[in-house]
C-alpha positions as CSV (number, residue, x, y, z in Angstrom):
1,M,63.4,81.3,72.9
2,S,59.7,80.7,71.8
3,Y,56.4,79.9,74.1
4,G,54.4,80.0,71.1
5,N,53.3,76.6,71.8
6,I,52.0,77.2,75.5
7,S,48.6,78.5,75.1
8,D,47.7,78.5,78.7
9,P,48.4,82.5,80.0
10,A,48.6,81.6,83.7
11,E,51.3,78.8,82.8
12,L,53.0,81.4,80.5
13,Q,53.3,84.3,82.9
14,A,54.4,81.4,85.9
15,L,57.2,80.6,83.3
16,I,58.0,84.0,82.2
17,D,58.3,84.8,85.6
18,S,60.6,81.3,86.7
19,I,62.8,82.6,83.3
20,L,63.4,86.0,84.1
21,A,64.6,84.8,88.0
22,L,66.6,82.3,86.3
23,V,68.6,85.5,84.3
24,A,68.6,87.5,87.6
25,E,70.3,84.6,89.3
26,H,74.6,84.9,88.8
27,D,75.5,81.7,90.7
28,F,75.0,78.3,88.9
29,N,73.9,76.0,91.5
30,S,71.4,78.3,92.6
31,A,69.9,78.9,89.1
32,L,69.4,75.3,88.3
33,N,68.7,74.2,92.1
34,Q,65.4,76.8,91.6
35,L,64.9,76.1,87.7
36,I,63.9,72.3,89.1
37,K,62.3,73.5,91.5
38,S,60.0,75.8,89.7
39,A,59.6,72.9,86.9
40,A,58.5,70.8,89.3
41,D,56.3,73.4,90.8
42,L,54.5,74.5,87.7
43,V,54.0,71.2,86.1
44,G,52.7,69.8,89.9
45,A,55.2,67.2,89.9
46,K,56.4,65.5,93.7
47,Y,60.1,64.6,92.8
48,G,62.4,66.4,89.9
49,A,66.3,66.1,88.7
50,L,68.6,67.7,86.1
51,G,71.9,66.3,85.2
52,I,74.6,67.8,83.5
53,L,77.0,65.6,81.8
54,D,81.1,65.8,82.1
55,D,83.3,66.6,79.3
56,T,83.2,63.0,78.9
57,K,79.3,62.6,78.0
58,E,79.4,59.6,80.3
59,S,79.1,60.4,83.5
60,L,77.6,63.8,85.3
61,S,80.1,66.8,86.6
62,D,76.2,68.2,88.3
63,F,72.9,66.8,89.9
64,F,70.2,68.6,91.4
65,S,67.1,67.1,92.6
66,Y,63.5,68.5,94.0
67,G,61.1,66.3,96.4
68,L,64.0,64.5,98.0
69,S,65.4,65.1,101.8
70,D,68.8,65.0,102.7
71,E,68.9,61.7,104.1
72,T,67.3,60.1,101.1
73,R,70.1,61.7,99.1
74,N,72.8,60.4,101.0
75,S,71.2,57.2,101.1
76,I,71.1,56.5,97.5
77,G,74.7,57.8,97.0
78,M,75.6,57.0,93.7
79,L,74.4,59.4,90.9
80,P,72.2,58.5,88.0
81,Q,74.2,57.6,85.2
82,R,74.2,57.0,81.3
83,H,71.9,54.3,80.7
84,G,68.3,52.7,80.5
85,L,65.6,56.4,80.3
86,L,68.3,59.2,80.8
87,G,70.3,57.6,78.4
88,T,67.7,57.1,76.1
89,M,67.2,60.6,76.0
90,I,70.9,61.7,76.0
91,K,71.6,59.4,73.0
92,D,68.3,60.3,71.1
93,L,67.5,63.7,71.8
94,K,63.9,63.5,72.3
95,P,61.5,63.7,74.7
96,I,60.2,60.7,76.9
97,R,56.5,60.6,78.8
98,L,55.4,57.3,80.6
99,S,52.2,56.5,82.7
100,D,54.5,54.1,84.6
101,V,57.8,53.9,85.1
102,L,58.2,50.2,85.9
103,K,56.4,48.9,82.7
104,D,59.4,50.2,80.1
105,D,61.7,48.1,78.9
106,R,64.5,50.4,79.0
107,R,64.4,51.2,82.4
108,T,67.1,50.0,84.7
109,G,65.3,50.1,88.2
110,F,66.1,52.2,91.1
111,P,69.5,51.8,93.1
112,E,68.7,51.5,96.9
113,G,67.5,53.7,99.2
114,H,65.8,55.3,95.7
115,P,62.1,56.0,96.6
116,L,59.8,54.3,93.9
117,M,58.4,56.4,90.8
118,K,55.5,55.8,88.6
119,S,54.7,58.4,86.1
120,F,57.8,60.0,84.4
121,L,58.6,63.4,82.0
122,G,62.0,63.9,80.9
123,V,63.6,66.0,78.7
124,P,67.3,66.8,77.1
125,I,69.6,69.7,77.9
126,V,70.8,70.5,74.5
127,I,73.2,72.6,73.2
128,S,74.4,73.7,69.7
129,G,72.9,70.5,68.6
130,A,74.8,68.5,71.5
131,A,73.6,66.8,75.0
132,F,74.5,68.4,77.7
133,G,72.1,66.8,80.7
134,N,69.0,65.5,81.2
135,L,65.8,67.6,83.1
136,Y,63.1,65.0,84.3
137,L,60.4,64.7,86.4
138,S,58.1,62.2,88.2
139,D,54.6,61.5,90.1
140,K,52.1,64.2,89.3
141,L,50.8,65.3,92.6
142,D,47.2,65.2,91.4
143,G,47.8,61.4,90.7
144,T,47.0,62.2,87.0
145,D,49.7,61.5,84.4
146,F,51.9,63.7,82.6
147,T,50.0,65.9,79.5
148,E,51.5,67.3,76.4
149,S,50.7,70.6,77.6
150,D,53.4,69.6,80.9
151,E,56.2,68.4,77.8
152,R,56.1,71.6,76.5
153,L,56.2,73.6,80.0
154,L,60.0,71.3,80.7
155,E,61.1,71.5,77.3
156,A,60.9,75.4,77.8
157,F,62.7,74.8,80.9
158,A,65.2,72.5,79.1
159,K,65.9,75.8,76.4
160,A,66.9,77.6,79.6
161,A,69.0,75.2,81.6
162,S,70.9,75.1,78.1
163,I,71.3,78.9,78.7
164,V,72.2,78.6,82.7
165,V,75.1,75.8,82.1
166,E,76.2,77.3,78.1
167,K,77.0,80.8,80.2
168,A,78.1,79.0,83.2
169,K,80.8,77.1,80.4
170,T,81.8,80.2,78.8
171,N,82.5,82.1,82.2
172,E,84.3,79.1,83.3
173,R,86.1,79.0,80.0
174,L,87.4,82.8,80.1
175,K,88.0,82.5,84.2
176,H,90.4,79.4,83.6
177,L,92.3,81.6,80.5
178,S,92.1,84.6,82.4
179,V,94.2,82.6,85.0
180,V,96.3,81.0,82.8
181,E,97.7,84.0,81.0
182,D,98.2,85.5,84.3
183,R,100.5,82.5,85.8
184,E,102.3,82.8,82.2
185,R,103.2,86.8,82.7
186,I,104.3,85.9,85.6
187,A,106.3,83.4,84.8
188,R,107.5,85.1,82.0
189,S,108.7,88.2,84.3
190,L,110.6,85.4,86.4
191,H,112.2,84.1,83.7
192,D,113.1,87.4,82.0
193,N,113.9,89.8,84.6
194,V,115.0,87.9,87.8
195,I,116.8,84.9,86.6
196,Q,118.7,86.8,83.8
197,R,119.4,89.3,86.1
198,L,120.6,87.1,89.0
199,F,122.4,85.1,86.6
200,A,124.6,88.8,85.2
201,V,125.1,89.6,88.8
202,G,126.6,85.8,89.2
203,I,128.5,86.0,86.0
204,K,130.6,89.6,87.4
205,M,131.1,88.2,90.5
206,Q,132.8,84.9,89.4
207,S,134.6,87.2,86.7
208,K,136.4,89.2,89.9
209,I,137.0,86.0,92.2
210,P,140.9,85.5,90.6
211,Q,141.6,89.4,91.4
212,I,140.9,88.6,95.1
213,E,143.7,88.5,97.3
214,S,142.0,88.1,100.6
215,E,141.2,84.5,100.9
216,D,138.3,85.1,103.0
217,L,136.7,87.8,100.8
218,R,137.2,85.2,98.1
219,D,135.5,82.8,99.6
220,L,132.8,85.1,100.6
221,F,132.2,85.7,96.9
222,E,132.6,81.8,95.7
223,R,129.7,81.1,98.3
224,S,127.8,84.1,97.5
225,V,127.6,83.0,93.5
226,D,126.8,79.5,94.6
227,E,123.8,80.7,96.8
228,I,122.6,82.5,93.5
229,D,122.7,79.8,91.3
230,E,120.6,77.8,94.2
231,V,118.3,81.0,94.1
232,I,117.9,80.8,90.1
233,H,117.3,77.1,90.3
234,D,114.7,77.4,93.0
235,I,113.2,80.4,90.6
236,R,113.3,77.6,88.2
237,K,111.0,75.3,90.2
238,T,108.8,78.0,91.1
239,I,108.5,78.7,86.9
240,F,107.8,75.1,86.6
241,A,105.2,75.0,89.4
242,I,103.2,77.6,88.1
243,D,102.9,76.0,84.7
244,Q,102.1,72.7,86.0
245,Q,99.4,74.5,88.3
246,V,96.7,74.8,85.5
247,L,97.1,71.0,85.4
248,L,95.6,70.0,88.7
249,S,91.9,69.0,88.2
250,G,90.3,66.8,90.2
251,R,91.2,63.6,88.0
252,E,94.5,64.1,88.5
253,L,94.2,64.2,92.2
254,L,92.1,60.5,91.9
255,A,95.1,59.5,90.3
256,E,97.0,60.8,92.9
257,L,95.2,59.1,95.7
258,D,95.8,56.1,93.4
259,K,99.2,56.0,93.7
260,I,99.5,56.4,97.4
261,I,96.9,53.8,97.9
262,E,98.6,51.3,95.4
263,N,102.0,52.1,97.3
264,F,100.7,51.0,100.6
265,E,98.8,47.9,99.3
266,K,101.8,46.6,98.6
267,S,103.0,46.6,102.0
268,S,100.0,45.6,103.9
269,E,97.0,42.8,103.4
270,I,94.1,46.0,103.9
271,A,91.9,46.1,101.0
272,F,91.0,49.2,99.5
273,T,87.9,51.0,97.9
274,V,87.8,53.9,95.7
275,T,84.6,55.7,95.2
276,H,84.2,59.3,93.3
277,S,81.4,61.2,91.9
278,G,80.9,64.7,90.6
279,N,83.1,66.6,88.4
280,L,86.7,65.4,88.2
281,N,87.5,67.7,85.3
282,K,87.5,70.7,87.8
283,I,90.8,72.7,88.1
284,L,91.3,72.7,91.9
285,D,93.5,75.2,93.7
286,S,97.4,73.8,93.8
287,S,97.3,74.4,97.8
288,I,94.0,72.3,98.0
289,F,95.5,69.4,95.6
290,D,98.4,69.6,98.4
291,H,96.3,69.5,101.6
292,V,94.1,66.6,100.3
293,V,96.9,64.6,99.4
294,C,98.9,64.7,102.9
295,I,95.7,64.3,104.7
296,S,95.3,61.1,102.6
297,R,98.1,59.9,103.3
298,E,97.9,60.6,106.8
299,V,94.5,58.7,107.7
300,I,95.2,55.8,105.2
301,T,99.1,55.3,107.0
302,N,97.1,55.5,110.8
303,A,94.5,53.0,109.4
304,I,97.4,51.0,108.7
305,K,99.2,51.4,112.0
306,H,96.9,51.7,114.8
307,S,93.6,50.2,113.6
308,G,93.7,46.8,112.5
309,A,91.3,47.4,109.7
310,K,91.3,45.0,107.1
311,N,89.3,47.2,104.8
312,V,89.6,51.3,103.8
313,N,87.4,53.3,101.8
314,V,88.4,56.2,100.0
315,S,85.5,58.6,98.8
316,V,85.9,61.7,96.6
317,I,83.0,64.2,95.8
318,I,83.9,67.5,94.2
319,S,81.4,70.2,93.5
320,D,81.4,73.1,94.7
321,Q,82.5,71.7,97.6
322,L,85.4,68.6,98.1
323,E,84.7,66.3,100.3
324,L,87.5,63.9,101.0
325,K,85.9,60.6,103.4
326,I,88.0,58.4,104.4
327,T,86.3,55.0,106.4
328,D,88.5,52.0,107.9
329,D,87.1,49.4,110.0
330,G,89.1,48.7,112.7
331,K,89.5,49.1,116.3
332,G,88.0,53.1,116.0
333,F,89.3,56.2,117.3
334,D,89.5,56.7,121.3
335,F,88.4,60.2,121.6
336,K,89.5,59.9,125.7
337,K,93.5,59.1,124.7
338,E,95.8,61.0,124.2
339,Y,98.2,60.6,121.2
340,S,101.3,61.8,121.3
341,G,102.1,61.5,117.5
342,Q,101.5,64.3,114.7
343,G,99.4,62.4,112.7
344,I,95.7,63.6,114.2
345,K,98.0,67.2,114.5
346,N,99.5,67.0,111.0
347,I,95.6,67.0,109.6
348,K,94.1,69.5,112.0
349,T,96.5,71.6,111.3
350,R,96.0,71.1,107.2
351,A,92.2,71.2,107.5
352,S,92.4,74.6,109.5
353,L,95.0,76.1,106.8
354,T,92.3,75.8,104.0
355,N,89.3,76.7,106.3
356,G,88.0,73.3,105.7
357,L,85.7,71.3,108.1
358,L,87.2,67.9,109.6
359,T,85.3,65.8,111.3
360,I,86.3,62.4,113.1
361,D,84.0,59.8,114.2
362,R,83.7,56.5,115.5
363,L,81.5,54.0,113.4
364,N,79.1,52.0,115.5
365,G,81.9,51.4,118.0
366,K,84.2,49.9,115.3
367,G,86.3,51.6,112.8
368,T,86.9,55.6,112.2
369,Q,85.8,57.8,109.7
370,I,87.5,60.2,108.4
371,V,85.5,63.5,106.3
372,F,87.6,66.6,104.8
373,K,85.1,69.4,103.4
374,V,86.9,72.1,101.6
375,V,85.6,75.0,98.9
376,A,86.8,73.7,95.9
377,N,87.9,77.3,94.4
378,E,89.7,76.8,90.8
379,I,92.9,78.7,90.5
């Protein structure tokens, strides 16, 4: 990485110190959170953000911001999309520096809840000539416009970001490859050793049955052969499940939730909406996948049977943490009432089995919101 275009010794030293700290940081999220903070502090900007594109290059898989409160960030809701100024940087692979973002024809406006911003400086994050995201700042603290020197500093941070992202993706590929190889090895071992040996034992036992005079002993051998066949069948199912687990991504999770909702739509008059954000290509632990699906089915069933709701919203957010949020506009959950059914008990049990966090809230006296959060470990 070249710092030849940065002439101020203090800025250069601060930049080098920041880059060295990033290189030493092993956690992907921590590194990029620190990067955007360091960039904003060094340039002197009130706000900063960094977005990483997913594999489709149309949406973001990761987004980090600086200068916004948690309340403001949550009120904005949706992540920035690939259009307007951000889309232009991705397309042209060139920096954008503006005195007033509101006067630029390429802007698409701010979403509801987003603070108004004026001056803007953004640069693309590029890996091997292709765009992987954007790094941008807004509103200098001293009220002045961003300068060419600021732009050079931010470009240096963008290069550092590309190294962090490339390193994370390489580690992810190596980890995924290792997991796949381990699962394939286990599947081969089950097939080549366990199944074949059981099959051989079953054949030997079956060949001896006609020679057995005792009816009871002959029945025992026949039942044992049948049990061996069932065990072989179960192991084959396990092998298939092992092979399939590498396909359990966030995208498949969303597809599974769509199937559940489609079935409920056929049998009820409730209107469903589904929203999602984050890395849908992330590979999820199969047990987490199953628990999220079962919790969703149970919560939606309860809403249909007991709440009298007309609308149900299902939200899925996937990052290092998976968040499932299901909200209805029914009569609300009565915390004083003792529920005899298994529904609430089941979802609480499933949440505890994953060490996840489950919350059930009544919204403004009407409607229920159930949120399940769990660490989205990859398999």
